Structure formats: C-alpha cells, structure tokens
One Martini backbone bead per residue (centre of mass of N, CA, C, O) as a GRO file, in nm:
protein
   60
    1UNK     BB    1   0.057   0.065  -0.019
    2UNK     BB    2   0.307   0.257   0.003
    3UNK     BB    3   0.372   0.221  -0.316
    4UNK     BB    4   0.101   0.332  -0.450
    5UNK     BB    5   0.072   0.629  -0.366
    6UNK     BB    6   0.305   0.760  -0.531
    7UNK     BB    7   0.187   0.669  -0.805
    8UNK     BB    8  -0.074   0.839  -0.787
    9UNK     BB    9   0.065   1.113  -0.761
   10UNK     BB   10   0.216   1.106  -1.031
   11UNK     BB   11  -0.030   1.071  -1.213
   12UNK     BB   12  -0.177   1.326  -1.121
   13UNK     BB   13   0.044   1.533  -1.205
   14UNK     BB   14   0.061   1.454  -1.508
   15UNK     BB   15  -0.243   1.503  -1.583
   16UNK     BB   16  -0.260   1.808  -1.491
   17UNK     BB   17  -0.044   1.921  -1.688
   18UNK     BB   18  -0.209   1.879  -1.954
   19UNK     BB   19  -0.451   2.069  -1.874
   20UNK     BB   20  -0.306   2.337  -1.843
   21UNK     BB   21  -0.192   2.330  -2.161
   22UNK     BB   22  -0.480   2.321  -2.327
   23UNK     BB   23  -0.494   2.620  -2.316
   24UNK     BB   24  -0.542   2.908  -2.492
   25UNK     BB   25  -0.427   3.220  -2.581
   26UNK     BB   26  -0.565   3.532  -2.632
   27UNK     BB   27  -0.494   3.801  -2.867
   28UNK     BB   28  -0.739   4.002  -2.831
   29UNK     BB   29  -1.035   4.107  -2.965
   30UNK     BB   30  -1.373   3.979  -2.990
   31UNK     BB   31  -1.601   4.081  -3.204
   32UNK     BB   32  -1.942   4.143  -3.227
   33UNK     BB   33  -2.142   4.099  -3.554
   34UNK     BB   34  -2.473   4.038  -3.535
   35UNK     BB   35  -2.621   4.338  -3.574
   36UNK     BB   36  -2.547   4.425  -3.879
   37UNK     BB   37  -2.712   4.255  -4.110
   38UNK     BB   38  -2.983   4.426  -4.103
   39UNK     BB   39  -2.882   4.655  -4.309
   40UNK     BB   40  -2.913   4.446  -4.579
   41UNK     BB   41  -3.207   4.480  -4.613
   42UNK     BB   42  -3.435   4.495  -4.840
   43UNK     BB   43  -3.707   4.721  -4.907
   44UNK     BB   44  -3.807   4.530  -5.134
   45UNK     BB   45  -3.949   4.255  -5.291
   46UNK     BB   46  -3.793   4.234  -5.561
   47UNK     BB   47  -3.503   4.235  -5.447
   48UNK     BB   48  -3.542   3.992  -5.260
   49UNK     BB   49  -3.629   3.778  -5.483
   50UNK     BB   50  -3.340   3.838  -5.651
   51UNK     BB   51  -3.107   3.844  -5.426
   52UNK     BB   52  -3.026   4.145  -5.365
   53UNK     BB   53  -3.054   4.332  -5.664
   54UNK     BB   54  -3.136   4.647  -5.631
   55UNK     BB   55  -2.910   4.797  -5.803
   56UNK     BB   56  -2.981   4.645  -6.096
   57UNK     BB   57  -3.252   4.777  -6.082
   58UNK     BB   58  -3.528   4.943  -6.151
   59UNK     BB   59  -3.725   5.173  -6.051
   60UNK     BB   60  -4.073   5.236  -5.973
   0.00000   0.00000   0.00000
C-alpha cells in the first residue's frame, strides 16, 4: 500500500500538467458583429426576391 500511494500521486501530477497546458491564450479582442447584418435587408419585395440585387434593377 505504501508503494502504490506515490504512484497515484505521480500519475495525478502528470495528468493535471497536460490539462493546464491544453488551454490557449487569445491575444486581442473578439468583436461580436451579429447585429450588423440587419442593415443589408432590401427595402422592397422585388429586390429581395431576386437575391438582393436591388442596385441592378430599375426603380419603380
């Protein structure tokens, strides 16, 4: 029993060492840009039906 306890301690230390280095550090800010795409919704039904090509069509 006295010989098994140090073995468990060594295994525990080695396994926790790999968990500590598994996380990566990020440098810089990650900006959330989910609110911006609503600005590109076409204002009329014809441009929306043609795949948002409102610039290429003639106005009504």
